[in-house]
N, C-alpha and C positions, 0 to 999 in steps of 0.2 A: 582188403580194408584200405579206407583212404582217411587222409586228415583233414580237418575241419580247417577253413581258413579265418575263423573268427577271432575276433580280439576280446581279451578280458575286459568286462564291463565293469565300471568303479560302483554302480548302483544296479540292482536287478529287481525289478517290480513284479510280484507274483499277484495275479487274481487269486481267489481263495476257492468258490465253488467250482468243481471240475478241474482243479489243478492242485489243490491241497488236501481237500477234502472231496467225498462224492458229490456230485452235482445233484441238487435239490434233496438229498437224503435227509438233512436234518429236518427242513420242514415236512417232509413225509413222516418222520418219526414222532414230531410234535403234533400233527393231524391225527396221528393214531391214539394219541393220549386224549384228544378232544373228541373223539367219537367218529363215526362213519360219516355223517353228514358234513362236519367240519373238514375231515379229510377229502371228501369229493368236492368242497368249494375249493379248498387249498391247490389240488390238483387241477380242477378246472381252470382258475385264473393263470395258473403257472404254464398250461398247455395254450391258452390263448396267447400268451407271451411268446412262447417257443415257435408258434406258427404266424406270428406277426400280425395278430389281430389287435393285441393291446400292447402300447408302450409299456417299457418297463417300469417307470414310477406309476403308473396307474395299476397295474397288476400287483405291485408290491402293497399299494394302499390298501387294495382289497384283500390281500392275504393277511397283512397285518391287523385289519378290522377283524377278520376272522379270528385272528389269536389273541384278541384282547382279553386280557384277565390271566393268561399264561403267566407262570410264576418265573423271574429269572433263574431260580433253582432249576428249573426244569430244563431251559436251554443249555445251563452250564453241564447238567448230567448227561443230556444226551450227546453234546458236544464231545465229552469226554469219553463216550461209547462207540463215536463213529471212528471207522479205520482211516487211516491216513493213505493217501494215494503212494504206492510203493516207490521207494526213493526217495521220499521227502526228507527224511532225517540227513541222508547221505549228502544231499544236494546243498542243503543250509551249511552243513558242516564244512564241506569243500569251499563254499563260497566265502565263509567266514575265514577259514585258513588262507585263503590266496588274498585277502583283505578288501572283498567287495562288500558294501553295505547292501542291505536287503528292506525291501516295503512290502506289506501286504496291503491291498487296496480292494475292498469288496463292495459290490453294489447290491448285494442281497442279505448280508447278515450284519447284525447290530455291531456297534463299535466295541462294545465291552467283551464280545466273543473273539472279535478280530484281534484285540489286544490280548486276549489268553493265548491264542495261538501263536502271535508274535513273540510273547515271552517264553514259550515253550521252545522256540526255534534260534530264540538270540537275536531276531529281526529288529533292526533299529526304528522302523515306522510302522504304524497299523491304523489304518482308517476303513470305517464302516457306516452303516446307518445309523443316525442318531434315532432313538426311539424315545416315546413318552414312557416314564414310569411313575406309578401311584403306588408309594410304599415299596413293595416287592413284587410287582406285577404289571405287565405292560397295558398301556391305555390303548394301544392301537393306532397312535399317532406315530408317523415317520416324517424325516426330513435329512438333508445333508447333501454336500456335493456330490457324492458317488451315484447318487438316483438322477442327477439333473444331466441333461445335454452337455457332452464334454466336461463333466464335472471330475472325471478321473484325470484328463489332462491338467486341469487347473491344480489337483492335488500334486500331480508329479511336478508340474513346474515351481510350486511352493518348495517341495523337497530339494530340488535342483537348485534353488537360490539358497536355500538353508546349507546346503553342502558344498556350494561353490563350484559346481559341476556344469558341463554342457550337456547338452540333451543327447548329443552323439557318444557320449561316455555312459550311456544308460542302456539296459536290456529290458524287454518287457515280457512276460510269459502269461498268455491267456488262451482261453478255449471258446468262446463265444463272441458275438456281434456287441455286447454291452463294454467291450474293450477297445471297440474300434477307434475310438478318439486318441488312443496310445500309439496305434499302429500307424505312425507318419513316417514319411521320409527321412531318414538320417539316424533313428533309433534302430537298434537291433531288435528285431521282431521274431518271436518265436510262438509258433502255434502249437498248443500241447493239446491233442485230439480235437482239433478245432472245427468249428461249423464252416460254412461254405464262404462266409464273409472274411473270417480270419484266414482261411486257407489261402485265399486269393492275395491276401496281403502279406502274408508272412514271409520272411527271408529263410525260415526252418520251419518244417512240420515235423513233430516228434510225436509218437504213439508208444505205446507199453509203459515201462517205467518212467517216473518222471526223472529218474538219474540220467536217461538218454538225453536231457537237454545239456548236459555237460559237453556233449557233442559239438553244441554251438556255441556254450560260454567259455570253452576251453581250447585253444587252437592245438593242444597237443592230444585231446581226446578220440579215441578211435571209433569208428561205426561199427555197431554189433553187428554179429552174423545172424543169420536165421535161427531162431531157436527150436527145440523139439516140438514145444508147446505150439510156436506158429506152423510148424510143418503138420502137426495133427489137425491143426484149425483148418487148414488149407486142403488137406486130405478129406475130410468131411465135406467141406465145401464143393470140392471135385466129385464127390460121389454123388451129388444130386443130378449127375448125367443119368444115373440109373433110373430116376424117376420118369426122365423121358422115355426110357425103355419099357418099364412097367406099365406105362400108361397106354402102350399098344397092345400088352396081353393082358391086363385087368381092366381096361376101361378108366377113362380120366376121371368120371365120378367116383369111382371107388377109391382111386388113388387120392382123390382130393379130399375124400372123406378120412382118409389115413393122415394125411398132413393135418388136418383140422383137429383130430384127435391127438396127434403130436404136440399141435401147438398149444393145446389145453393142458397136456400133462406137464409140458415145460414150464407153462406159466405157474401152476401150482408148485412145481419143484423149485422155481426160483424165489418164490414167496418163503417155501419152507427153508431153503439155503440161507436166506437173509435172517431167518430167526435162529440160525445155526443148527439146523436140523438136516439131515441127509435123507434125499429122496433116491431109492434106488435106481442105480444106473446112470439117470439123466443128471444127478447132482454131481456125480464123478466124472462125467464126460465133459461137463461145464468147467470143473474147476481144472481139469487137464488141458481142456482146448481155449478157454477164455484167457484174456492177458489179466495180469495181475491187478491192473488199474480198473478193468472191467468187472473184476470179481468185487470191488469196493461197493458195487451198486448193483441195481438190477440189470442184468446183461441183456440188452435188446437187440445186438446184433443178428442172435438166431431168428427172432421174429420178423426183423424186417427182410431176412433170407428166405423165410418160410412163406411170408405173405406174398413176395416177388414171384416165387414159383407157384404158389396157389393161385393167384390172379392171372398169371399168364395161362397156366393150364386151363383155367374155365373160360376165360375171355374169348381166346383166340382159338381157331380151328387147327386141326392137324393137316400138315406137318411143321405148320408155322409155330405153335407153341412147343413141340418138341426140340424143334431146331433152336430156338431162342432159350429155352431151359439149358440144353447142351452147351451152346456157345457161354452163356454165363456161369455155368458150372466150371467149365474146363478153363475158359479165358481169364476169368477173373482169378481163379486160384493158381494158374500158371504165372500171371502178371505179378503176384505177390512173391511167389516162389523164386522166379527169375531175377526179380528186382532186388530180392534179399540177398540172393547169392552173389549177385553182380551189381553190386551198389556202383551207380554212376551219379554224375551232377545232376540235381532235381531239374525237372523242365519248369519252364514259365508258368505263371497262372497258377500252377498247383505244385508246390513245391514237396509234396509228398509222394510225388510221381517222377519215375525214372523213364529214359528212354527204352533202356534195356528190358524193363518189365512191361512197358505198354507195348513195344514190337513182339515180344514173347506171349502175351496175352492175346493180341491179335492172331497171330498164326495158330495157336492151339485151339483158339475159339472157331477159327475157319475150319480147322481140322473136325472140329466135333459137329459143326453145323452142317458139314458136308455129309455126315451120316445120314441125314433126315431130308436134306433139299440140294439142289444141284449147286456145284462149286461157285457158280456167278452168285445165286442167291446167298450162300453161306459167306461169301466173301462181303457182300453188302451187310449180312447181319453182324458179321464179326467187326467191321468198320462202325456199325451203329453201337454196339457195344461198348468198344473201345472208346469212342466219343464220349458217351455218356459216364464212362469209368474216370476220363481224364478229365472233364469239366467239374469245377467246384459248383454243384448246385444245391439249392436248400432243401431237396429230399434225398434221403438214402439211397446210395448208388444201388445197393442190395434190391432195392424195390423198383428202382426206375430201370436198371439194365435190363432185365427179363420183357419187363412189358413194353419198353420202346422198341425193343428188338423184335417182339412179338407183332407189334404194331406194323412196323415197317415190312416185315416179312408177309404178313396177310395181305397187305395192300398191293406187294408185287407178285404174289402168287395166283 
């Protein structure tokens, strides 16, 4: 266990989607009420923003135009049915007890919803998108500071001026690039399940329960040890080593067909789980292995994991594909376990990684790769996977690690 060296902030700013409520879940549920075509439009414009094709403001204009006519009561009802990210109430209660003020700033939710959330937590400030309303329904028009470039920073400065604070007396908690204007030098920056942009700028990277942010917000908080849930997750991850072995005996195309079948079953299982129904075996494994924050939404991590292995298996020849899968399976899981049991100071550029975890992952990845290729090639493959795993990249590392490692090994063999 190690102690944080953080100082208590006088003001804590929270992003909302992905930090307090599940990311994109509210609009997914609203889209379902509008029908399949409207849902596809909402998901499509959201996807274009996520991959960087559409800027946030333009994507939101398209989404809210699709939702024109939706009644305010529908928004309220769906919001009350959404789960909070685990630990949310504990964090706000703790901050209130220690005298810190809190603010919610959302660039994706209407102000009336953000104010409702703020009231339930006792937050002093709430800012969201301004929306056009005709009677009791949305017109599809939106405006406001949160969707403008550096708009969140402008809001923060207004709050700081009202409270008579300095910017270095504040902390911000965000998950994706629409919070980047708040992640400047001097303010305490916390990335919660962050994307690659926020991960590179954050002082702290937090996963799991939101209550883990207290490690950064409270100097006396202790770093949590690796949980049984994490161990099960990493055991499943490491078991992918067997895929490389099975491909030798069953053939890569048969194994690929099995993986595709499991992907389809998992997708159905997740949709059923979100509807409150249980899919035999798969739903139970997901509930026991996924983090509590992941369970609030569609759990994507297993899909990135499966597609990374599937593409590596099909694109690259043996033994490069088997070695890449083995390095990925044992190396990545070992890094998480060793980093969890032996927490040290985080590495620069990616504060979610530690030196002990990174070195452990490299070593076990090398051993796994040596089963299929020469030690020299295994060394290069493990180094490639370790670099990909460490760098804050825009594509999920579960997808990139095996593919990049397979590419390098194919080129060298």
